[in-house]
py3Dmol code that shows the C-alpha trace and the ligand (Angstrom):
import py3Dmol

protein = """\
ATOM      1  CA  MET A   1     128.082-264.129 147.293  1.00  0.00           C
ATOM      2  CA  LYS A   2     126.404-264.187 150.715  1.00  0.00           C
ATOM      3  CA  LYS A   3     125.606-260.750 152.137  1.00  0.00           C
ATOM      4  CA  ILE A   4     127.486-259.829 155.302  1.00  0.00           C
ATOM      5  CA  ILE A   5     125.123-258.230 157.799  1.00  0.00           C
ATOM      6  CA  ASP A   6     127.306-255.578 159.390  1.00  0.00           C
ATOM      7  CA  LEU A   7     125.883-254.341 162.692  1.00  0.00           C
ATOM      8  CA  ARG A   8     129.217-253.153 164.127  1.00  0.00           C
ATOM      9  CA  SER A   9     128.409-249.477 163.607  1.00  0.00           C
ATOM     10  CA  ASP A  10     126.354-247.081 161.513  1.00  0.00           C
ATOM     11  CA  THR A  11     129.695-245.723 160.296  1.00  0.00           C
ATOM     12  CA  VAL A  12     130.096-248.691 157.913  1.00  0.00           C
ATOM     13  CA  THR A  13     127.588-247.440 155.322  1.00  0.00           C
ATOM     14  CA  ARG A  14     128.786-246.791 151.785  1.00  0.00           C
ATOM     15  CA  PRO A  15     127.440-243.938 149.649  1.00  0.00           C
ATOM     16  CA  THR A  16     124.470-244.948 147.507  1.00  0.00           C
ATOM     17  CA  GLU A  17     124.648-244.635 143.700  1.00  0.00           C
ATOM     18  CA  GLU A  18     122.529-241.482 143.756  1.00  0.00           C
ATOM     19  CA  MET A  19     124.696-239.943 146.465  1.00  0.00           C
ATOM     20  CA  ARG A  20     127.824-240.679 144.419  1.00  0.00           C
ATOM     21  CA  GLU A  21     126.289-238.969 141.374  1.00  0.00           C
ATOM     22  CA  ILE A  22     125.475-235.858 143.409  1.00  0.00           C
ATOM     23  CA  MET A  23     129.019-235.848 144.799  1.00  0.00           C
ATOM     24  CA  ALA A  24     130.566-236.142 141.354  1.00  0.00           C
ATOM     25  CA  SER A  25     128.679-233.153 139.991  1.00  0.00           C
ATOM     26  CA  ALA A  26     128.951-230.875 143.052  1.00  0.00           C
ATOM     27  CA  PRO A  27     130.277-227.358 142.378  1.00  0.00           C
ATOM     28  CA  VAL A  28     133.507-226.890 144.346  1.00  0.00           C
ATOM     29  CA  GLY A  29     136.102-224.233 145.228  1.00  0.00           C
ATOM     30  CA  ASP A  30     138.937-223.761 147.700  1.00  0.00           C
ATOM     31  CA  ASP A  31     137.292-224.016 151.118  1.00  0.00           C
ATOM     32  CA  VAL A  32     140.357-222.648 152.913  1.00  0.00           C
ATOM     33  CA  PHE A  33     139.547-219.392 151.059  1.00  0.00           C
ATOM     34  CA  GLY A  34     135.894-219.915 152.051  1.00  0.00           C
ATOM     35  CA  GLU A  35     135.106-220.351 148.343  1.00  0.00           C
ATOM     36  CA  ASP A  36     133.541-223.781 148.156  1.00  0.00           C
ATOM     37  CA  PRO A  37     129.863-223.125 147.383  1.00  0.00           C
ATOM     38  CA  THR A  38     128.752-226.625 148.397  1.00  0.00           C
ATOM     39  CA  VAL A  39     130.557-226.486 151.754  1.00  0.00           C
ATOM     40  CA  ASN A  40     129.016-223.055 152.349  1.00  0.00           C
ATOM     41  CA  ARG A  41     125.578-224.431 151.479  1.00  0.00           C
ATOM     42  CA  LEU A  42     125.998-227.356 153.897  1.00  0.00           C
ATOM     43  CA  GLN A  43     127.187-225.051 156.687  1.00  0.00           C
ATOM     44  CA  ALA A  44     124.241-222.684 156.221  1.00  0.00           C
ATOM     45  CA  LYS A  45     121.833-225.620 156.108  1.00  0.00           C
ATOM     46  CA  VAL A  46     123.115-227.176 159.349  1.00  0.00           C
ATOM     47  CA  ALA A  47     123.305-223.801 161.125  1.00  0.00           C
ATOM     48  CA  GLY A  48     119.640-223.339 160.174  1.00  0.00           C
ATOM     49  CA  LEU A  49     118.635-226.818 161.340  1.00  0.00           C
ATOM     50  CA  LEU A  50     120.347-226.232 164.678  1.00  0.00           C
ATOM     51  CA  GLY A  51     119.131-222.656 165.064  1.00  0.00           C
ATOM     52  CA  LYS A  52     122.706-221.378 165.418  1.00  0.00           C
ATOM     53  CA  GLU A  53     124.375-218.329 163.904  1.00  0.00           C
ATOM     54  CA  ALA A  54     127.177-220.208 162.143  1.00  0.00           C
ATOM     55  CA  ALA A  55     128.468-223.689 161.350  1.00  0.00           C
ATOM     56  CA  LEU A  56     131.706-225.259 160.116  1.00  0.00           C
ATOM     57  CA  PHE A  57     132.323-228.469 158.173  1.00  0.00           C
ATOM     58  CA  VAL A  58     134.995-230.629 159.858  1.00  0.00           C
ATOM     59  CA  ALA A  59     136.581-233.960 159.010  1.00  0.00           C
ATOM     60  CA  SER A  60     135.101-236.035 161.829  1.00  0.00           C
ATOM     61  CA  GLY A  61     133.056-236.070 165.007  1.00  0.00           C
ATOM     62  CA  THR A  62     136.270-236.212 166.983  1.00  0.00           C
ATOM     63  CA  MET A  63     137.593-233.097 165.238  1.00  0.00           C
ATOM     64  CA  GLY A  64     134.286-231.344 165.920  1.00  0.00           C
ATOM     65  CA  ASN A  65     134.282-232.177 169.612  1.00  0.00           C
ATOM     66  CA  GLN A  66     137.952-231.391 170.111  1.00  0.00           C
ATOM     67  CA  THR A  67     137.996-228.065 168.260  1.00  0.00           C
ATOM     68  CA  CYS A  68     134.989-227.007 170.360  1.00  0.00           C
ATOM     69  CA  ILE A  69     136.617-228.108 173.621  1.00  0.00           C
ATOM     70  CA  ASN A  70     139.699-226.110 172.675  1.00  0.00           C
ATOM     71  CA  ALA A  71     137.712-223.021 171.729  1.00  0.00           C
ATOM     72  CA  HIS A  72     135.757-223.124 175.016  1.00  0.00           C
ATOM     73  CA  THR A  73     138.673-223.640 177.430  1.00  0.00           C
ATOM     74  CA  GLN A  74     142.120-222.604 178.665  1.00  0.00           C
ATOM     75  CA  PRO A  75     144.803-225.159 179.635  1.00  0.00           C
ATOM     76  CA  GLY A  76     144.208-226.359 183.199  1.00  0.00           C
ATOM     77  CA  ASP A  77     140.416-225.988 182.986  1.00  0.00           C
ATOM     78  CA  GLU A  78     138.125-228.866 183.834  1.00  0.00           C
ATOM     79  CA  VAL A  79     135.382-230.339 181.662  1.00  0.00           C
ATOM     80  CA  ILE A  80     132.507-232.206 183.318  1.00  0.00           C
ATOM     81  CA  CYS A  81     131.310-235.210 181.323  1.00  0.00           C
ATOM     82  CA  ASP A  82     129.892-238.653 182.002  1.00  0.00           C
ATOM     83  CA  VAL A  83     132.173-241.614 182.465  1.00  0.00           C
ATOM     84  CA  ASN A  84     130.865-243.376 179.357  1.00  0.00           C
ATOM     85  CA  SER A  85     131.076-240.363 177.054  1.00  0.00           C
ATOM     86  CA  HIS A  86     132.771-240.599 173.673  1.00  0.00           C
ATOM     87  CA  ILE A  87     135.135-237.710 174.484  1.00  0.00           C
ATOM     88  CA  PHE A  88     136.379-239.603 177.556  1.00  0.00           C
ATOM     89  CA  ASN A  89     136.614-243.089 176.039  1.00  0.00           C
ATOM     90  CA  TYR A  90     137.210-242.929 172.305  1.00  0.00           C
ATOM     91  CA  GLU A  91     139.035-239.762 171.352  1.00  0.00           C
ATOM     92  CA  GLY A  92     142.568-240.870 172.180  1.00  0.00           C
ATOM     93  CA  GLY A  93     142.905-238.691 175.285  1.00  0.00           C
ATOM     94  CA  ALA A  94     142.659-235.660 173.003  1.00  0.00           C
ATOM     95  CA  PRO A  95     141.303-233.148 175.563  1.00  0.00           C
ATOM     96  CA  ALA A  96     144.538-233.518 177.572  1.00  0.00           C
ATOM     97  CA  VAL A  97     146.811-233.506 174.521  1.00  0.00           C
ATOM     98  CA  LEU A  98     145.183-230.838 172.365  1.00  0.00           C
ATOM     99  CA  SER A  99     143.548-228.495 174.890  1.00  0.00           C
ATOM    100  CA  GLY A 100     145.531-229.225 178.067  1.00  0.00           C
ATOM    101  CA  VAL A 101     142.298-229.711 179.994  1.00  0.00           C
ATOM    102  CA  GLN A 102     141.274-232.287 182.554  1.00  0.00           C
ATOM    103  CA  LEU A 103     138.075-234.286 182.252  1.00  0.00           C
ATOM    104  CA  HIS A 104     135.888-234.789 185.302  1.00  0.00           C
ATOM    105  CA  PRO A 105     133.889-237.928 184.464  1.00  0.00           C
ATOM    106  CA  ILE A 106     130.781-238.741 186.504  1.00  0.00           C
ATOM    107  CA  TYR A 107     128.786-241.975 186.407  1.00  0.00           C
ATOM    108  CA  ALA A 108     125.337-241.453 184.915  1.00  0.00           C
ATOM    109  CA  GLU A 109     122.592-244.001 184.270  1.00  0.00           C
ATOM    110  CA  ARG A 110     122.648-244.704 180.493  1.00  0.00           C
ATOM    111  CA  GLY A 111     124.932-241.682 180.098  1.00  0.00           C
ATOM    112  CA  ILE A 112     122.229-239.165 181.008  1.00  0.00           C
ATOM    113  CA  LEU A 113     123.657-236.719 183.567  1.00  0.00           C
ATOM    114  CA  ARG A 114     121.257-234.998 185.931  1.00  0.00           C
ATOM    115  CA  ALA A 115     121.632-231.307 186.745  1.00  0.00           C
ATOM    116  CA  GLU A 116     122.040-232.171 190.466  1.00  0.00           C
ATOM    117  CA  GLN A 117     125.040-234.424 189.720  1.00  0.00           C
ATOM    118  CA  ILE A 118     126.663-231.656 187.729  1.00  0.00           C
ATOM    119  CA  ALA A 119     125.954-229.087 190.437  1.00  0.00           C
ATOM    120  CA  GLU A 120     127.851-231.298 192.901  1.00  0.00           C
ATOM    121  CA  ALA A 121     130.805-231.647 190.521  1.00  0.00           C
ATOM    122  CA  VAL A 122     131.303-227.923 189.836  1.00  0.00           C
ATOM    123  CA  ARG A 123     134.468-226.877 191.680  1.00  0.00           C
ATOM    124  CA  PRO A 124     134.366-224.179 194.329  1.00  0.00           C
ATOM    125  CA  ALA A 125     136.423-221.034 193.750  1.00  0.00           C
ATOM    126  CA  ASP A 126     139.474-222.167 195.715  1.00  0.00           C
ATOM    127  CA  HIS A 127     143.033-222.249 194.367  1.00  0.00           C
ATOM    128  CA  HIS A 128     143.349-225.952 195.208  1.00  0.00           C
ATOM    129  CA  TYR A 129     140.876-226.868 192.528  1.00  0.00           C
ATOM    130  CA  PRO A 130     140.943-226.832 188.761  1.00  0.00           C
ATOM    131  CA  HIS A 131     138.644-224.285 187.177  1.00  0.00           C
ATOM    132  CA  THR A 132     135.382-225.826 185.926  1.00  0.00           C
ATOM    133  CA  GLN A 133     134.679-224.329 182.518  1.00  0.00           C
ATOM    134  CA  LEU A 134     132.645-226.688 180.367  1.00  0.00           C
ATOM    135  CA  ILE A 135     129.947-229.364 180.551  1.00  0.00           C
ATOM    136  CA  ALA A 136     129.951-231.931 177.731  1.00  0.00           C
ATOM    137  CA  LEU A 137     126.761-233.880 176.971  1.00  0.00           C
ATOM    138  CA  GLU A 138     126.102-236.639 174.409  1.00  0.00           C
ATOM    139  CA  ASN A 139     122.719-237.037 172.667  1.00  0.00           C
ATOM    140  CA  THR A 140     121.969-239.745 171.716  1.00  0.00           C
ATOM    141  CA  HIS A 141     124.310-241.557 174.055  1.00  0.00           C
ATOM    142  CA  ASN A 142     126.446-244.186 172.376  1.00  0.00           C
ATOM    143  CA  ARG A 143     127.596-246.315 175.335  1.00  0.00           C
ATOM    144  CA  GLY A 144     124.237-245.585 176.957  1.00  0.00           C
ATOM    145  CA  GLY A 145     122.632-247.760 174.237  1.00  0.00           C
ATOM    146  CA  GLY A 146     121.425-244.878 172.059  1.00  0.00           C
ATOM    147  CA  ALA A 147     119.637-243.196 174.985  1.00  0.00           C
ATOM    148  CA  VAL A 148     117.914-239.907 174.203  1.00  0.00           C
ATOM    149  CA  TYR A 149     118.553-236.976 176.547  1.00  0.00           C
ATOM    150  CA  PRO A 150     115.248-235.708 177.936  1.00  0.00           C
ATOM    151  CA  LEU A 151     114.900-232.139 176.690  1.00  0.00           C
ATOM    152  CA  GLU A 152     113.802-231.032 180.174  1.00  0.00           C
ATOM    153  CA  GLU A 153     117.085-232.320 181.639  1.00  0.00           C
ATOM    154  CA  MET A 154     119.125-230.488 179.010  1.00  0.00           C
ATOM    155  CA  LYS A 155     117.223-227.337 179.878  1.00  0.00           C
ATOM    156  CA  ARG A 156     117.925-227.778 183.606  1.00  0.00           C
ATOM    157  CA  ILE A 157     121.615-228.407 182.898  1.00  0.00           C
ATOM    158  CA  TYR A 158     121.833-225.342 180.670  1.00  0.00           C
ATOM    159  CA  THR A 159     120.192-223.154 183.310  1.00  0.00           C
ATOM    160  CA  LEU A 160     122.659-224.490 185.887  1.00  0.00           C
ATOM    161  CA  ALA A 161     125.591-223.856 183.528  1.00  0.00           C
ATOM    162  CA  GLN A 162     124.497-220.273 182.969  1.00  0.00           C
ATOM    163  CA  SER A 163     124.142-219.626 186.682  1.00  0.00           C
ATOM    164  CA  HIS A 164     127.778-220.774 187.165  1.00  0.00           C
ATOM    165  CA  GLY A 165     129.141-219.050 184.043  1.00  0.00           C
ATOM    166  CA  LEU A 166     129.891-222.440 182.407  1.00  0.00           C
ATOM    167  CA  LYS A 167     129.561-223.404 178.747  1.00  0.00           C
ATOM    168  CA  VAL A 168     127.775-226.498 177.422  1.00  0.00           C
ATOM    169  CA  HIS A 169     129.015-228.549 174.458  1.00  0.00           C
ATOM    170  CA  LEU A 170     126.706-231.125 172.913  1.00  0.00           C
ATOM    171  CA  ASP A 171     128.208-234.137 171.144  1.00  0.00           C
ATOM    172  CA  GLY A 172     125.246-234.638 168.851  1.00  0.00           C
ATOM    173  CA  ALA A 173     126.898-237.214 166.583  1.00  0.00           C
ATOM    174  CA  ARG A 174     123.449-238.877 166.542  1.00  0.00           C
ATOM    175  CA  LEU A 175     121.257-235.884 167.435  1.00  0.00           C
ATOM    176  CA  TRP A 176     119.356-236.710 164.218  1.00  0.00           C
ATOM    177  CA  HIS A 177     118.214-239.913 165.854  1.00  0.00           C
ATOM    178  CA  ALA A 178     117.073-238.140 169.017  1.00  0.00           C
ATOM    179  CA  SER A 179     115.027-235.745 166.913  1.00  0.00           C
ATOM    180  CA  VAL A 180     113.388-238.491 164.827  1.00  0.00           C
ATOM    181  CA  ALA A 181     112.675-240.627 167.914  1.00  0.00           C
ATOM    182  CA  THR A 182     110.959-237.820 169.850  1.00  0.00           C
ATOM    183  CA  GLY A 183     109.697-235.483 167.125  1.00  0.00           C
ATOM    184  CA  ILE A 184     111.563-232.651 168.881  1.00  0.00           C
ATOM    185  CA  PRO A 185     113.334-230.431 166.314  1.00  0.00           C
ATOM    186  CA  MET A 186     117.146-230.485 166.360  1.00  0.00           C
ATOM    187  CA  ALA A 187     117.167-226.730 167.086  1.00  0.00           C
ATOM    188  CA  GLU A 188     115.150-227.290 170.249  1.00  0.00           C
ATOM    189  CA  TYR A 189     117.881-229.587 171.626  1.00  0.00           C
ATOM    190  CA  ALA A 190     120.608-227.245 170.368  1.00  0.00           C
ATOM    191  CA  ARG A 191     119.027-224.319 172.223  1.00  0.00           C
ATOM    192  CA  TYR A 192     120.379-225.773 175.449  1.00  0.00           C
ATOM    193  CA  ALA A 193     123.998-225.985 174.282  1.00  0.00           C
ATOM    194  CA  ASP A 194     126.509-223.295 173.363  1.00  0.00           C
ATOM    195  CA  SER A 195     128.116-225.516 170.723  1.00  0.00           C
ATOM    196  CA  VAL A 196     126.995-228.664 168.937  1.00  0.00           C
ATOM    197  CA  THR A 197     128.739-231.317 166.825  1.00  0.00           C
ATOM    198  CA  VAL A 198     126.602-233.385 164.445  1.00  0.00           C
ATOM    199  CA  CYS A 199     127.916-236.245 162.278  1.00  0.00           C
ATOM    200  CA  LEU A 200     126.970-236.863 158.658  1.00  0.00           C
ATOM    201  CA  SER A 201     128.876-240.140 158.453  1.00  0.00           C
ATOM    202  CA  LYS A 202     126.882-242.190 160.958  1.00  0.00           C
ATOM    203  CA  GLY A 203     123.160-242.911 160.579  1.00  0.00           C
ATOM    204  CA  LEU A 204     122.762-240.427 157.727  1.00  0.00           C
ATOM    205  CA  GLY A 205     125.091-242.484 155.561  1.00  0.00           C
ATOM    206  CA  ALA A 206     127.498-239.859 154.170  1.00  0.00           C
ATOM    207  CA  PRO A 207     131.036-241.185 153.700  1.00  0.00           C
ATOM    208  CA  VAL A 208     132.893-238.432 155.613  1.00  0.00           C
ATOM    209  CA  GLY A 209     132.277-235.395 157.733  1.00  0.00           C
ATOM    210  CA  SER A 210     130.717-233.650 160.676  1.00  0.00           C
ATOM    211  CA  VAL A 211     129.527-230.110 161.302  1.00  0.00           C
ATOM    212  CA  VAL A 212     129.932-227.910 164.370  1.00  0.00           C
ATOM    213  CA  ALA A 213     127.562-225.060 165.092  1.00  0.00           C
ATOM    214  CA  GLY A 214     127.376-222.150 167.514  1.00  0.00           C
ATOM    215  CA  PRO A 215     127.628-218.351 167.717  1.00  0.00           C
ATOM    216  CA  ALA A 216     129.555-216.769 164.794  1.00  0.00           C
ATOM    217  CA  GLU A 217     132.357-215.477 167.013  1.00  0.00           C
ATOM    218  CA  PHE A 218     132.801-218.935 168.571  1.00  0.00           C
ATOM    219  CA  ILE A 219     132.783-220.716 165.189  1.00  0.00           C
ATOM    220  CA  ASP A 220     135.470-218.284 164.030  1.00  0.00           C
ATOM    221  CA  ARG A 221     137.696-219.562 166.876  1.00  0.00           C
ATOM    222  CA  VAL A 222     136.803-223.182 166.032  1.00  0.00           C
ATOM    223  CA  HIS A 223     137.853-222.402 162.445  1.00  0.00           C
ATOM    224  CA  ARG A 224     141.309-221.446 163.701  1.00  0.00           C
ATOM    225  CA  TYR A 225     141.625-224.749 165.604  1.00  0.00           C
ATOM    226  CA  ARG A 226     140.444-226.699 162.572  1.00  0.00           C
ATOM    227  CA  LYS A 227     143.337-225.132 160.632  1.00  0.00           C
ATOM    228  CA  LEU A 228     145.761-225.775 163.489  1.00  0.00           C
ATOM    229  CA  TYR A 229     144.770-229.475 163.590  1.00  0.00           C
ATOM    230  CA  GLY A 230     145.369-229.775 159.839  1.00  0.00           C
ATOM    231  CA  GLY A 231     141.681-229.995 159.059  1.00  0.00           C
ATOM    232  CA  GLY A 232     141.489-227.242 156.446  1.00  0.00           C
ATOM    233  CA  MET A 233     140.338-229.168 153.381  1.00  0.00           C
ATOM    234  CA  ARG A 234     140.287-227.702 149.897  1.00  0.00           C
ATOM    235  CA  GLN A 235     137.642-228.826 147.347  1.00  0.00           C
ATOM    236  CA  ALA A 236     135.668-230.412 150.168  1.00  0.00           C
ATOM    237  CA  GLY A 237     132.379-229.697 148.394  1.00  0.00           C
ATOM    238  CA  ILE A 238     132.489-233.243 147.014  1.00  0.00           C
ATOM    239  CA  LEU A 239     132.089-234.450 150.595  1.00  0.00           C
ATOM    240  CA  ALA A 240     129.710-231.704 151.672  1.00  0.00           C
ATOM    241  CA  ALA A 241     127.425-232.636 148.757  1.00  0.00           C
ATOM    242  CA  ALA A 242     127.065-236.105 150.248  1.00  0.00           C
ATOM    243  CA  GLY A 243     126.149-234.511 153.578  1.00  0.00           C
ATOM    244  CA  ILE A 244     123.451-232.299 152.019  1.00  0.00           C
ATOM    245  CA  TYR A 245     122.050-235.295 150.153  1.00  0.00           C
ATOM    246  CA  ALA A 246     122.099-237.378 153.331  1.00  0.00           C
ATOM    247  CA  ILE A 247     120.188-234.754 155.314  1.00  0.00           C
ATOM    248  CA  ASP A 248     117.593-234.366 152.557  1.00  0.00           C
ATOM    249  CA  ASN A 249     117.113-238.084 151.903  1.00  0.00           C
ATOM    250  CA  HIS A 250     118.223-240.152 154.878  1.00  0.00           C
ATOM    251  CA  PHE A 251     117.045-238.159 157.899  1.00  0.00           C
ATOM    252  CA  GLU A 252     113.381-239.169 158.188  1.00  0.00           C
ATOM    253  CA  ARG A 253     114.155-242.805 157.344  1.00  0.00           C
ATOM    254  CA  LEU A 254     116.087-243.161 160.640  1.00  0.00           C
ATOM    255  CA  ALA A 255     112.717-244.192 162.125  1.00  0.00           C
ATOM    256  CA  GLN A 256     113.142-247.491 160.244  1.00  0.00           C
ATOM    257  CA  ASP A 257     116.518-248.070 161.899  1.00  0.00           C
ATOM    258  CA  HIS A 258     114.902-247.448 165.293  1.00  0.00           C
ATOM    259  CA  ARG A 259     112.099-249.912 164.556  1.00  0.00           C
ATOM    260  CA  ARG A 260     114.609-252.576 163.466  1.00  0.00           C
ATOM    261  CA  ALA A 261     116.820-252.056 166.520  1.00  0.00           C
ATOM    262  CA  LYS A 262     113.743-252.491 168.719  1.00  0.00           C
ATOM    263  CA  ALA A 263     112.836-255.717 166.874  1.00  0.00           C
ATOM    264  CA  LEU A 264     116.344-257.094 167.475  1.00  0.00           C
ATOM    265  CA  ALA A 265     116.154-256.210 171.178  1.00  0.00           C
ATOM    266  CA  ARG A 266     112.685-257.760 171.571  1.00  0.00           C
ATOM    267  CA  ALA A 267     113.834-261.028 170.015  1.00  0.00           C
ATOM    268  CA  LEU A 268     116.936-261.168 172.230  1.00  0.00           C
ATOM    269  CA  ALA A 269     114.985-260.373 175.397  1.00  0.00           C
ATOM    270  CA  GLU A 270     112.911-263.532 174.898  1.00  0.00           C
ATOM    271  CA  LEU A 271     115.934-265.803 174.846  1.00  0.00           C
ATOM    272  CA  PRO A 272     117.943-267.223 177.734  1.00  0.00           C
ATOM    273  CA  GLY A 273     121.592-266.177 177.952  1.00  0.00           C
ATOM    274  CA  ALA A 274     121.162-262.576 176.795  1.00  0.00           C
ATOM    275  CA  GLU A 275     119.909-259.583 178.727  1.00  0.00           C
ATOM    276  CA  VAL A 276     118.470-256.406 177.275  1.00  0.00           C
ATOM    277  CA  ASN A 277     115.490-254.193 178.048  1.00  0.00           C
ATOM    278  CA  PRO A 278     113.735-253.463 174.740  1.00  0.00           C
ATOM    279  CA  ASP A 279     111.931-250.503 176.335  1.00  0.00           C
ATOM    280  CA  GLU A 280     115.322-248.831 176.710  1.00  0.00           C
ATOM    281  CA  VAL A 281     116.099-249.207 173.000  1.00  0.00           C
ATOM    282  CA  GLU A 282     114.964-245.772 171.855  1.00  0.00           C
ATOM    283  CA  THR A 283     117.037-245.332 168.703  1.00  0.00           C
ATOM    284  CA  ASN A 284     119.397-247.401 166.505  1.00  0.00           C
ATOM    285  CA  ILE A 285     121.797-248.849 169.107  1.00  0.00           C
ATOM    286  CA  VAL A 286     121.281-252.095 171.020  1.00  0.00           C
ATOM    287  CA  ILE A 287     123.726-253.040 173.764  1.00  0.00           C
ATOM    288  CA  PHE A 288     123.073-256.409 175.371  1.00  0.00           C
ATOM    289  CA  LYS A 289     124.714-258.429 178.098  1.00  0.00           C
ATOM    290  CA  LEU A 290     125.629-262.076 177.664  1.00  0.00           C
ATOM    291  CA  ASP A 291     125.656-264.763 180.312  1.00  0.00           C
ATOM    292  CA  PRO A 292     129.450-265.183 180.669  1.00  0.00           C
ATOM    293  CA  ARG A 293     128.975-268.884 181.441  1.00  0.00           C
ATOM    294  CA  ARG A 294     127.802-269.294 177.862  1.00  0.00           C
ATOM    295  CA  TYR A 295     129.651-266.705 175.791  1.00  0.00           C
ATOM    296  CA  SER A 296     132.198-263.969 176.288  1.00  0.00           C
ATOM    297  CA  ALA A 297     131.576-260.966 174.047  1.00  0.00           C
ATOM    298  CA  GLN A 298     134.597-261.961 171.924  1.00  0.00           C
ATOM    299  CA  ALA A 299     133.436-265.570 171.541  1.00  0.00           C
ATOM    300  CA  TRP A 300     129.903-264.451 170.692  1.00  0.00           C
ATOM    301  CA  CYS A 301     131.083-262.008 168.027  1.00  0.00           C
ATOM    302  CA  ALA A 302     133.390-264.645 166.530  1.00  0.00           C
ATOM    303  CA  ALA A 303     130.544-267.182 166.371  1.00  0.00           C
ATOM    304  CA  MET A 304     128.211-264.625 164.780  1.00  0.00           C
ATOM    305  CA  ALA A 305     130.879-263.634 162.273  1.00  0.00           C
ATOM    306  CA  GLU A 306     131.011-267.295 161.168  1.00  0.00           C
ATOM    307  CA  ALA A 307     127.318-266.907 160.348  1.00  0.00           C
ATOM    308  CA  GLY A 308     128.037-263.716 158.330  1.00  0.00           C
ATOM    309  CA  ILE A 309     126.775-261.319 161.031  1.00  0.00           C
ATOM    310  CA  LEU A 310     129.156-258.712 162.456  1.00  0.00           C
ATOM    311  CA  MET A 311     128.739-257.155 165.903  1.00  0.00           C
ATOM    312  CA  LEU A 312     131.116-255.277 168.196  1.00  0.00           C
ATOM    313  CA  PRO A 313     132.292-256.440 171.639  1.00  0.00           C
ATOM    314  CA  PHE A 314     131.558-253.549 174.019  1.00  0.00           C
ATOM    315  CA  GLY A 315     133.202-254.899 177.183  1.00  0.00           C
ATOM    316  CA  PRO A 316     133.950-258.473 178.367  1.00  0.00           C
ATOM    317  CA  ASP A 317     130.276-259.531 178.397  1.00  0.00           C
ATOM    318  CA  ARG A 318     128.601-256.778 176.403  1.00  0.00           C
ATOM    319  CA  VAL A 319     127.945-256.556 172.684  1.00  0.00           C
ATOM    320  CA  ARG A 320     126.745-253.641 170.558  1.00  0.00           C
ATOM    321  CA  MET A 321     124.586-253.777 167.432  1.00  0.00           C
ATOM    322  CA  VAL A 322     123.782-250.676 165.381  1.00  0.00           C
ATOM    323  CA  THR A 323     121.154-250.559 162.643  1.00  0.00           C
ATOM    324  CA  HIS A 324     121.633-248.339 159.592  1.00  0.00           C
ATOM    325  CA  LEU A 325     120.904-247.635 155.932  1.00  0.00           C
ATOM    326  CA  HIS A 326     122.004-251.068 154.675  1.00  0.00           C
ATOM    327  CA  ILE A 327     120.101-253.188 157.225  1.00  0.00           C
ATOM    328  CA  THR A 328     116.771-254.477 155.912  1.00  0.00           C
ATOM    329  CA  ASP A 329     113.817-256.239 157.531  1.00  0.00           C
ATOM    330  CA  GLY A 330     115.084-259.450 155.914  1.00  0.00           C
ATOM    331  CA  ASP A 331     118.455-258.957 157.637  1.00  0.00           C
ATOM    332  CA  VAL A 332     116.686-258.517 160.967  1.00  0.00           C
ATOM    333  CA  ASP A 333     114.850-261.827 160.419  1.00  0.00           C
ATOM    334  CA  GLN A 334     118.135-263.520 159.622  1.00  0.00           C
ATOM    335  CA  VAL A 335     119.843-262.121 162.738  1.00  0.00           C
ATOM    336  CA  VAL A 336     116.881-263.164 164.910  1.00  0.00           C
ATOM    337  CA  ALA A 337     117.125-266.696 163.471  1.00  0.00           C
ATOM    338  CA  ALA A 338     120.830-266.741 164.368  1.00  0.00           C
ATOM    339  CA  PHE A 339     120.059-265.574 167.935  1.00  0.00           C
ATOM    340  CA  ARG A 340     117.620-268.456 168.315  1.00  0.00           C
ATOM    341  CA  LYS A 341     120.132-270.932 166.956  1.00  0.00           C
ATOM    342  CA  PHE A 342     122.992-269.750 169.200  1.00  0.00           C
ATOM    343  CA  LEU A 343     120.992-269.199 172.392  1.00  0.00           C
ATOM    344  CA  LYS A 344     118.453-272.030 172.294  1.00  0.00           C
TER     345      LYS A 344
END
"""
ligand_1 = """\
23
TLP
N 131.653 -243.453 167.398
C 132.115 -244.686 166.808
C 133.256 -245.271 167.646
O 134.225 -244.335 167.896
C 132.806 -245.863 168.938
C 130.973 -245.653 166.695
O 131.140 -246.665 165.986
O 129.904 -245.414 167.285
N 130.650 -238.909 169.238
C 129.945 -240.055 169.299
C 128.784 -240.141 170.223
C 130.317 -241.150 168.501
O 129.615 -242.275 168.600
C 131.419 -241.034 167.631
C 131.876 -242.204 166.796
C 132.111 -239.809 167.601
C 131.694 -238.764 168.430
C 133.352 -239.605 166.771
O 133.079 -239.522 165.420
P 134.251 -239.794 164.347
O 134.415 -241.282 164.297
O 133.707 -239.195 163.108
O 135.470 -239.093 164.838
"""
view = py3Dmol.view(width=600, height=400)
view.addModel(protein, "pdb")
view.setStyle({"model": 0}, {"cartoon": {"style": "trace"}})
view.addModel(ligand_1, "xyz")
view.setStyle({"model": 1}, {"stick": {}})
view.zoomTo()
view.show()
């Protein structure tokens, strides 16, 4: 059977044989009683990696972001984010539904907000305005084409937040990638955020799960929201074991995904009918623009699918490709050959 090359997302990975074996033999207990030793081990490990006091295993990145937003805010508060952020675009309007807060989205080049833009968006203390309470950042930035937040900018934003009494939440679904791409430890990025969500089920290749981290008192409040959202899982150690394995075995290898994404972007940039700047491909996401006279994103993805290559339309003339654990150098060669065939 011909292999399907699935570049739609790094969420499509399946657990490897070795990961499945580790999952099957993981010691477990009732995590709602705090008694699952493998969940506790994962939480301690991620708290350590992020340099935070405490961490909590949650079902998904969305649950991580939303429990944190809820724990940071009161209904009626405002959350500053960028217009292309995941919390604004892909979480079902959850901040309004679950926390009763309003998002204040700002346009930012490749999703990277500058401290000056945020300073302008912070509301004055006047009863006409909502109360600004939280700044939400995303590193790496998904719709920004996997852009890495410059550490210096995060530091400036955090300093600004502190001077206004605001909190900072970091959607670090792919913070692993930022760390591998720059060599900057995860904890160094996390220093400039009050809370962080990291995902195990994206580039790291675990089947399920994310972890939130922050001060112990804050994580205790997040824990309450996790329960309230129905996210209290029982013998979740089976899943946490996959996360521990993924961190230990699939973290450093993300550099390969970055190299392959760059190779895809370089090949595309040489062809007419597609636009992408390979220098901007810093991690495992490539977003390119098609010449609409030749292909719409839908038509392109349908044509590629015929050739056994899956990509995701990311707007009427934009397409996203994400490299991951199951994409090999041979796959990259095959995709490049298809580009040449379709765009010649
Ligand atoms: N992103 C998914 C889709 O929802 C777009 C993907 O395929 O990339 N933060 C960021 C930055 C994300 O990219 C995602 C997932 C999440 C949060 C949500 O994680 P899950 O899917 O676990 O709720």
